[in-house]
Structures are given as C-alpha cells and as structure tokens.
N, C-alpha and C positions, 0 to 999 in steps of 0.2 A: 395636473396630478397624475394622469395616465402616462404622460411623457416621462415624468421623473421616475415613475415606477419601472417603466420599460428600460430607461437608462440604467437604473440601479440593478435590474436583472441582467442586463448586458455586461455591466462591469463585473458583477459577481460571477457570471459564467466565464468571462475571460480570465479572471483570477483563478477559478477552479481548474480551467483547462491548462493554464500555465503551471500550476502546482502539480497537476496530474502528469504533466510531461517531464517533471524533474525526477530523474532516476537516482536512486541511492548510490549507484556506482559511478556517478559523475557523467553518465551518458544519457542522452535523451531517448526515451522510449515511448511507445504508444501504449496507453492503458486501454485494454479491450473490455467492453462490458459483457463479453461472452461468459455465460455461467459455466461453460465447460473448461475454462482456463484453469490449469492446475497450480494454484498458489501454494500447495502443500508439498510439492515435490522438493527434492534436494536442490539447493541453489548454491552455485559456486561462490566462494568468498573471493573477493578481488582486492587484495591489498590490506595493509594494516589499519587503514582509515575507514574501510567499508563497514556498512551496517552488518549485523549478524542475525542469523535466523536459527532457531532451535525448535524442533518438534517437541512439544511438551505433553502431548496425549496421542496415543496410537490405538487403532483397532487391533484385535487379536491377529489379523492378517498383515499387520505392519503398516497399514495405511494411516497417514497422519491426519488427525482431526483438529488439532490446535497447533498453530505455529506462532512462535513469539519472534518479534522483530525488535532489535535494540539498535539505537543510533550509534554509529561509529564515532571515534574521537575526531574525525574530520569535520564535525559540525553539521550545519544545516544541509550541506551538499550530500551528506551521508545519513539523512534522517529517514524515518519510516513513512513519511507522508504519501509517497506514491504507492507504497505497498498497502497502506490503509485504504487509499482510494480504490485500488484494484480489488481489494477484499470486498468492499461494499458494492462496487460495480458488478462483481461476479455473484452477488446475492448472498454473501456470507456475512458474519457478524464481526465487527471490529470493536475492541474494547481497549482504549488507550489514547495516546497522544502521538504527535509526530516524533517525539523522542523515543517512544517505545510502546508496545502493546501486543495484543494477541488477536489473531484472526482465527475464528472458530467456524469450521465447516458446518453449513446448514444442510442437513440430510433431507 
C-alpha cells in the first residue's frame, strides 16, 4: 500500500514538473517558486499563435493586480497552464483553467 502511494506521488510530481516546464511561447522555461517573481509585468507577445495577457485591474499607481491569460489559437502549446502554475507557485491566486483564467496578486 505504501509503495503504491509513493509511486502515485512520484508519477504525479513528474507530470506536474513536465506541465510546469511547458511554456506558452513554445520554449521550455523554469517555473520559479519565488514569491518575488513579477507575473504582473508587461509580457511581450510572440507571434499570432501565442497566448495573450491583459491586466484587468490596476492600483492607482498603475501596478497590475489581476492579469488575465487566454490560450492562443496555437492550441495546447500556447495554453495558460505554465502561467497558472507560476501564479500559484508565487503565492498568488489562480482562477480558471489551462485555456484561460486570471492570476490575482495576493497582497
């Protein structure tokens, strides 16, 4: 029983690490659990198939508090799964799916 639980955890961890390494721009990136990572800064768009990001809520000083991600027409390669993972790993709140959702800054 313990061995099967350990194997299941290992498979789950391997799957999550694989998904976290899939970048929406088609390039592999490392997802840092650093709470200081700025997921709310402007992100360059890369091609017509790339996922899109829009700041939907800002502070009076212009700082983004809620950023929306939408999957690009390129399909799963350009989904929001890695952004969602980075959002959660940085200690923020993700509401959505891999096809799209919003990352809300936790103050």
